[in-house]
C-alpha positions, 0 to 999 in steps of 0.5 A: 791405741787411742787418738787424743781427739781435740789435739789431733783435730786442731792440728789437723785443721791447721795443716789443711789451712797452711798446706795450700798456703805454703804450696802457693808461696813456695819459691816465690821471690826467694820465699821458701815455706814448709809444713812439717808434721810429726805423729808419734804413738806408744803401746805395749808398756810393761810398767806399773808406773808409766802410762802409754803415750798412745798416739798424738800429733807430737808437733806441727811446724810451719816455717817461712824463710827468705832474704830480706835484702842483699845483707840479711836473711830471715826465718819465722817459724810457728809450731804447736805441740800438745799440752794437756790435750790442746795444741795451739800455735805459738812463735818458735822462731823469728831470727834475722841473720847475715853472713855478709857483714863481716867476712867469715862470720854469721850473725844471728839475732831474734828468737830461736834455738841456742846453737849448742849440742846436736839435738838442740839445734835440730827440730824433733821431726829431723832427729834420727830416732823417735823419743828424746834421750833423758839427758835431752829431757833433763838438761834441755827440756825435751825439744831444746832451749829456745830464747831470744838470743844474740849469736856470733859464729866465726869460721876460720879459713884454714886447712883444719876448719874451725867454727866458734860460736858465742851467744847470750840469750835473755834467760828469763825462762829456761826451756819451754814456758808460758810465762814471762819468767824473772830476770836472771842474775846472769843471763843465759850464755853459751859457746860452742867450738867444732871442727871436722876430720876426714875418716877412712873409706870416705867418712867425715867426723864433726866434733865439738865442745859446748858450754852453757851457763846462767844464774837464775833470779833465785841465785841458782847457778847452772853450768853445762859442759858437753861434747857432741860428735856426728860421723857419716860415711856417705855414697851420694844420697845414701848414708851407709853408716851414721854415728851420733852422740853427746856427753853432757855434765851439769852442775847446779848450785843453790844457796845453802845447798850442796852442789848437784852433779849429773852426767848423761849421754847417748850414742846412736850407731845406724847402718843402712840395710837397703836404699830406703831402710836403716837400722840403729840402736841408741844407748842412753845413760843418765846418773846423778853423781852427788846423791848420798844417804844419811851416812854420807854414802854415795847412792847410785841414782842411774838409768839406762835405756836401749832403743833399737830403731828401724826407719823407712825413709822413701824420700827426704819428705816422709819418714816412718819409724818403729822402735822398741825401748827398754829401760832400767832404773836404779835407785840405790841398793835399798830400792829394787831396780825398775824396768820398763818396755814399750813399743814406739812408732813414728811417722813424719812428713814435710809439705813444701820446700825444706831447707837442706840439713846441716852435716 
């Protein structure tokens, strides 16, 4: 495996610069800072059409979190990801939030990841596996949908806790882009409703329903409907069993074109083998539901992926993973199935005061 030198050198220089700064500022006057580094590699690819990812610094994130005044809290994050062999830092998050203006209500405004789904709300270095499920890559542009937003979350003080979120985003672009985009006919709007349930043997379940919609400047309408769940059984800081998954349906309608429906999901059960060692298997499925041949017969356009993953996590600040990915792609009865396989590896580490993770 060969390191992409330009990308790795640029990011290494950035880490060398930011790490001492974060260490000096951490926990000073309420300011918390951290640097998160995510390195991934891919080898032993058995495919005629897929080239290996080799080794690269997939991302470096620098975050600053602090209260602004008694009412508002702020978060500023800059991140770099390799693109065409070069990695440059760009604004990832700049939000102002408050849970003190209105009882049981959280307000958030600025630039950030939309509060929908599971993976879309978590930075890649915090995911429980290495690579992105195809449903995430296809529907949320790999890492997630990030935009200028105004968001309201309400928590109900009842015996069964409910949390409802509604938001609107600028929507000139959808996903990662380096251009201004165009004004949409209907901006990106989204909602999420989640609740919690107690499970036997000390477990807890978080389950949520999600919706996202937008109409682009060219009149293309996109709607996403999804359900995500996370179940955990915890013993102190140890998680003996984790179950995480999402199911999403996307509907896209363009003028004078038939509607295209696609369905994608992943399910990831993981069990703890030793104090710092976990083993999980991710099952992915993705299908285009509305593809037809010249005779109007439905064509099976689908893909499946199985990813056994071994995780060594000696502390909350460092993680090492190795995984084997096996893919099967179907493109109708007339086309032979395509199989791919590869070995994946990941190393992540955090310097500074990383905030606690959500459930």
